[in-house]
C-alpha positions in Angstrom: 1.8 89.2 63.5 -1.1 86.9 62.8 1.1 84.4 61.1 4.2 84.4 63.3 2.6 85.7 66.5 5.6 83.9 68.9 8.4 85.8 66.6 6.9 89.5 66.7 5.5 91.8 69.0 3.7 95.1 68.7 3.5 97.5 71.2 3.0 101.1 71.9 6.5 103.3 72.3 6.3 105.9 74.9 8.6 108.8 74.8 9.3 111.5 77.1 8.9 115.3 76.4 10.7 117.0 74.7 10.0 115.3 71.7 11.9 116.8 69.1 14.3 114.6 67.1 17.6 115.4 68.4 16.3 115.2 71.9 14.6 111.9 71.2 17.9 110.3 69.6 19.9 111.3 72.7 17.1 109.8 75.1 17.1 106.3 72.7 20.8 105.9 73.0 22.0 107.0 76.3 18.6 105.8 78.4 18.2 109.3 80.3 15.7 112.1 79.9 17.1 115.2 77.5 15.1 118.4 79.3 13.6 121.0 77.5 16.8 123.2 77.7 18.5 120.3 75.5 15.7 121.3 72.8 17.4 124.5 71.9 20.2 122.2 70.8 17.7 120.7 67.9 19.1 122.6 65.3 22.4 122.4 66.0 23.0 119.0 66.8 26.4 118.6 69.3 28.5 115.4 70.3 27.1 113.6 72.6 29.6 113.2 75.5 27.9 111.0 78.1 27.7 107.2 78.1 25.8 105.6 75.6 25.0 102.7 73.7 27.1 103.6 70.6 30.1 104.6 72.5 29.8 101.0 74.1 29.5 98.9 71.0 32.2 100.8 69.5 34.3 100.3 72.6 33.7 96.6 72.5 34.9 96.2 68.6 31.2 96.0 67.4 30.6 97.4 63.8 27.6 99.7 63.4 26.4 101.2 59.9 24.0 104.0 60.1 21.7 104.9 57.2 19.8 108.4 56.7 19.3 111.2 58.9 22.8 113.2 59.3 21.8 114.3 62.5 23.3 111.3 63.8 26.6 112.2 62.3 26.6 115.6 64.9 25.9 113.4 67.8 28.5 110.7 67.5 30.9 111.8 64.9 33.5 109.0 64.0 32.0 105.9 65.2 30.7 104.5 62.7 32.6 101.8 60.3 30.3 103.2 57.2 27.4 105.8 57.1 25.5 107.1 54.5 24.0 110.4 55.4 21.6 112.8 53.6 20.5 116.3 54.9 17.5 116.3 56.9 16.5 119.9 57.3 14.2 120.4 54.5 10.9 119.2 56.0 9.1 120.2 52.7 11.2 117.0 51.2 9.6 113.6 52.0 12.1 111.2 49.9 15.6 112.6 49.1 16.7 110.8 52.7 14.4 107.7 52.4 15.8 106.8 48.8 19.3 107.6 50.0 18.6 104.8 52.5 17.0 102.4 49.7 20.4 103.1 47.5 22.2 101.1 50.0 20.1 99.2 52.2 20.1 96.1 49.9 23.6 95.6 50.0 24.5 96.4 53.1 21.8 93.6 54.2 24.0 91.4 51.9 27.1 91.9 54.0 28.5 90.5 57.2 30.7 92.7 58.2 28.4 94.7 60.6 26.9 93.9 64.0 24.3 96.8 64.4 22.8 98.6 61.5 20.5 101.6 61.8 18.8 103.2 58.9 16.8 106.5 60.0 14.0 107.4 57.4 12.6 110.4 57.7 9.7 110.5 54.9 7.0 109.5 57.5 8.1 112.9 59.5 8.3 115.2 57.1 5.0 114.6 55.6 3.7 114.7 59.2 4.8 118.4 58.9 3.6 118.8 55.4 0.7 117.6 55.3 -0.7 115.8 58.6 -1.2 112.4 59.5 -4.4 112.3 57.8 -3.1 113.2 54.4 -3.0 110.7 51.4 0.6 111.3 51.2 1.0 109.7 54.6 -1.1 106.9 53.6 1.4 106.5 50.5 4.5 106.8 52.5 3.5 104.5 55.2 2.6 101.9 52.6 6.1 102.2 51.2 7.6 101.8 54.9 5.8 98.8 55.4 7.0 97.2 51.8 10.4 98.0 53.4 10.0 96.1 56.8 8.4 93.3 54.8 11.4 93.0 52.5 13.7 93.5 55.5 12.1 90.9 57.9 11.9 87.8 54.8 15.8 88.6 54.7 17.1 88.4 58.2 18.0 85.0 60.2 17.7 83.9 63.5 20.4 85.4 64.8 19.2 88.5 63.9 16.7 91.0 65.6 14.8 94.2 63.5 13.4 96.8 65.5 11.3 99.3 64.0 10.4 102.0 66.1 9.3 105.6 65.7 11.4 108.3 68.4 8.1 110.7 68.7 4.2 110.8 67.7 2.7 113.8 66.1 -0.7 116.0 66.7 -3.2 116.1 64.5 -2.0 118.9 62.8 1.5 116.5 62.2 3.8 118.6 64.7 6.1 117.1 67.7 8.4 118.6 70.6 5.5 118.9 73.3 3.8 116.0 75.8 0.7 115.7 74.4 -0.5 111.9 74.6 0.0 111.9 70.6 3.5 113.7 70.4 5.2 110.8 73.4 3.2 107.9 71.7 4.7 106.1 69.0 4.9 101.9 68.1 7.6 99.4 68.9 7.8 96.6 66.0 10.3 93.5 66.8 10.5 90.7 64.7 13.2 87.5 64.9 12.7 84.2 63.5 14.7 83.2 66.4 12.3 84.5 68.8 10.1 82.4 70.7 7.8 85.1 72.8 4.4 84.7 74.6 1.7 86.6 72.3 0.1 89.4 73.8 -3.4 89.2 74.8 -5.7 91.7 72.8 -8.3 92.2 75.3 -5.9 92.9 77.9 -7.5 96.1 80.4 -3.8 97.0 80.6 -2.1 96.6 77.3 1.9 96.0 77.4 3.6 99.2 77.0 7.4 100.1 76.3 9.1 102.7 77.4 11.8 104.4 75.3 14.8 104.1 78.3 14.1 100.4 78.1 15.7 100.1 74.9 19.2 101.0 75.8 19.9 98.3 78.3 17.9 95.6 75.9 19.7 96.4 73.1 23.4 96.2 75.8 22.1 93.0 77.3 21.3 91.4 73.5 24.8 92.5 72.2 26.9 91.6 75.2 28.1 95.2 76.3 28.2 97.1 79.8 24.6 99.2 79.9 25.7 102.4 79.7 25.4 104.2 83.5 23.4 107.1 82.7 20.1 104.9 81.5 17.6 105.0 83.9 16.0 101.9 83.5 18.7 99.9 85.1 20.3 102.6 87.7 22.2 106.2 87.3 26.2 106.2 88.7 24.4 107.6 91.3 21.4 105.6 91.9 22.1 104.7 95.1 23.7 107.2 97.2 21.2 110.1 95.5 18.3 108.6 97.9 20.5 108.2 100.9 21.4 111.6 100.4 18.0 112.8 100.5 17.1 111.1 103.7 19.9 112.5 105.4 19.5 115.9 104.0 15.4 115.8 105.1 16.8 114.5 108.6 19.3 117.3 108.8 16.7 119.9 108.2 14.7 118.6 111.5 17.8 118.6 113.4 18.9 121.6 112.7 15.3 123.1 113.8 15.7 120.7 117.2 18.8 122.1 117.9 17.9 125.5 118.0 19.4 129.0 116.7 22.5 128.7 118.6 23.5 125.3 118.1 22.4 125.4 114.0 26.2 127.2 112.9 27.6 123.9 115.1 25.4 121.4 113.5 26.3 123.4 109.7 30.6 122.8 110.7 29.3 119.2 111.3 27.9 118.6 107.8 31.0 120.7 105.7 33.4 118.5 108.2 31.8 115.0 107.4 31.5 116.3 103.7 35.1 117.2 103.3 35.9 114.0 104.6 34.4 112.2 102.4 36.1 114.1 99.5 39.4 113.5 101.2 38.3 109.4 101.7 37.4 109.3 97.7 40.7 111.1 96.8 42.4 108.8 98.6 40.8 105.9 98.0 41.4 106.1 94.4 45.5 107.1 94.7 45.6 104.0 96.7 43.5 101.2 95.4 45.1 98.6 93.2 42.0 97.0 91.8 38.3 97.9 91.5 37.5 95.1 94.4 39.9 97.0 96.8 38.0 100.1 96.0 34.9 99.2 96.5 36.0 98.2 100.6 36.6 100.9 102.7 40.0 101.4 104.8 39.4 101.3 108.8 41.1 105.0 108.6 37.5 105.9 106.9 35.5 103.9 109.0 37.5 105.6 112.2 36.9 109.0 111.0 33.5 108.4 110.6 33.0 107.0 114.4 35.0 109.7 115.8 32.8 112.2 113.9 29.6 110.7 115.3 31.2 110.6 118.9 32.1 114.3 118.6 28.8 115.3 116.7 27.4 114.5 120.3 29.4 117.4 122.1 29.5 119.8 119.6 25.6 119.8 119.4 25.3 120.8 123.0 25.4 117.8 124.7 26.7 115.9 127.6 26.2 111.9 129.0 24.0 113.3 132.1 20.3 113.3 132.7 20.4 117.2 133.4 21.9 118.2 130.5 19.1 117.0 128.0 17.8 119.7 125.6 14.0 119.7 127.1 13.1 122.5 125.0 13.1 120.2 121.9 9.9 119.0 123.1 8.1 121.8 122.2 9.9 122.4 119.0 6.7 123.2 116.1 4.5 123.6 119.0 2.0 126.4 120.2 -0.5 126.6 123.4 -0.3 123.6 125.2 0.2 120.3 124.5 -3.0 118.2 124.9 -1.7 114.8 123.6 0.3 112.0 124.7 3.6 112.2 125.6 5.1 110.0 123.6 5.9 112.5 120.3 7.6 115.0 122.7 9.7 112.6 124.2 10.4 111.2 120.4 11.5 114.6 119.5 13.8 114.7 122.9 15.3 111.4 121.9 16.0 112.5 118.3 17.5 115.7 119.7 19.7 113.8 122.1 21.1 110.9 119.7 21.1 113.3 116.6 24.5 112.9 115.9 24.8 108.8 115.8 21.3 108.6 113.9 22.5 110.7 110.9 26.3 109.1 111.0 24.5 105.5 110.9 22.2 106.4 108.3 25.0 107.8 106.6 27.0 104.8 107.0 26.3 103.3 103.4 28.2 106.7 101.8 31.5 105.1 103.2 31.3 102.6 100.5 29.6 104.9 98.2 31.5 108.0 98.2 34.4 106.7 96.1 32.4 105.6 93.0 29.9 108.5 93.2 32.5 111.3 93.4 34.6 109.6 90.9 31.6 110.1 88.3 30.8 113.5 89.7 34.2 114.8 89.8 36.3 112.9 87.1 39.5 114.2 87.8 39.7 113.1 91.0 40.2 109.5 89.9 43.4 110.5 88.4 45.1 107.9 86.0 45.7 105.1 88.5 42.9 102.9 87.9 41.3 104.6 84.3 39.2 102.5 82.3 35.9 102.2 81.3 34.7 100.8 84.2 35.8 103.6 86.7 33.3 105.9 84.9 30.5 103.7 85.5 30.1 104.8 89.2 27.9 102.8 91.7 26.9 100.5 88.6 30.3 98.4 89.8 28.0 97.7 92.7 25.2 95.9 90.7 27.9 94.1 88.4 29.8 92.7 91.8 26.9 91.8 93.9 28.6 89.7 96.1 31.6 92.5 96.8 28.9 95.0 97.3 27.7 92.8 100.1 30.8 92.1 101.6 31.5 96.0 101.3 28.5 96.8 103.3 28.4 94.1 106.1 32.1 95.1 106.4 31.0 98.4 106.9 28.1 97.9 109.6 29.9 95.2 111.3 33.4 97.4 111.9 31.2 100.2 112.8 29.1 98.6 115.3 32.5 97.2 117.0 33.7 100.7 117.4 31.4 101.8 119.1 31.1 98.2 121.5 34.5 99.2 121.8 33.6 102.9 123.2 30.8 101.7 125.3 32.8 99.0 126.8 36.0 101.2 128.0 33.4 103.6 129.2 32.0 100.8 131.7 35.4 99.7 132.3 36.2 103.6 133.2 33.2 103.9 135.6 
């Protein structure tokens, strides 16, 4: 660090609970957040089925080899070009796994038939469980790791990046699994003779920290493979539609309150109808699209149905295009007694009650673009086999890959929707 500050970096590496080994490996390879329910699988690792960096590497003909903890074989069976794995369950054993790695590490470093090498040492972790972090045995283990890191760093060239990190920290008693500061804080060391980084300011009040979910998109971009769609940093496969649905749902609750007990069932039927239309639209899009670009552009049929539903929603919620039919009672929803304030807020409630269908369907308009992508991820069987490829499982992530197509689809959708309403207003003016 002192001799080559622009070629090396050492920062805190922050994990997310639970900090058990299997869950951390899952988080480090998918970029997602395993739950405490997943912690029950720590002693019986199951194959990871969601998108992950290992599968992306293998799909793109990158050769991966792994040494050390045999948990990797349970999580990613038949993925590695070569594997040298050793039993990891005995936490009293400080040396078997580490010595096993060292038997093969030197030879593997000399070969040039791999793109990624994973060496998962366990001695430090087992030493913490057996003796705690402040025992002389821990000092000896850390010294051994330091020598190994130095040896590897001396052997790599400018086209190789060395990353050394822990998947979790430990408590003062050497345990881990929870969310205490000691358990979630590990370290990340990066080194390459080809790096030219800005040295970190040691006097900074806010030292740089790296979240463990950041490692997935970093490796994907560095190795030229797609970022797994489940990664939190770069966006989930439903990262755009999820907040839109959340906002619309919150407004829907307010709408239902304003509609009152008598019209609440009508609002529910309208929502069910709109949701069903999304499902039908998604299936039809997957069945008829010839390529991904076509899938991203909504059809006039979908836009017309959405327009009709917005108009129908005005009437199905008990409204008429006359001043006398306004639901004045909506002005008093949520108030008791006499209202002593201005008339602005009651007027706002009446206006929202009157145009609730148009407001909700307008805010939901992006979902017309997003529905086929999001539903295709949530219900993979609906996609069929017509466009089946690794891209189709990326969901709304396709919009990130194709920003111009995404912009074009949104503008087309908004413009077409406005045009349909403008044509309706023009027809009404002619009729009157």
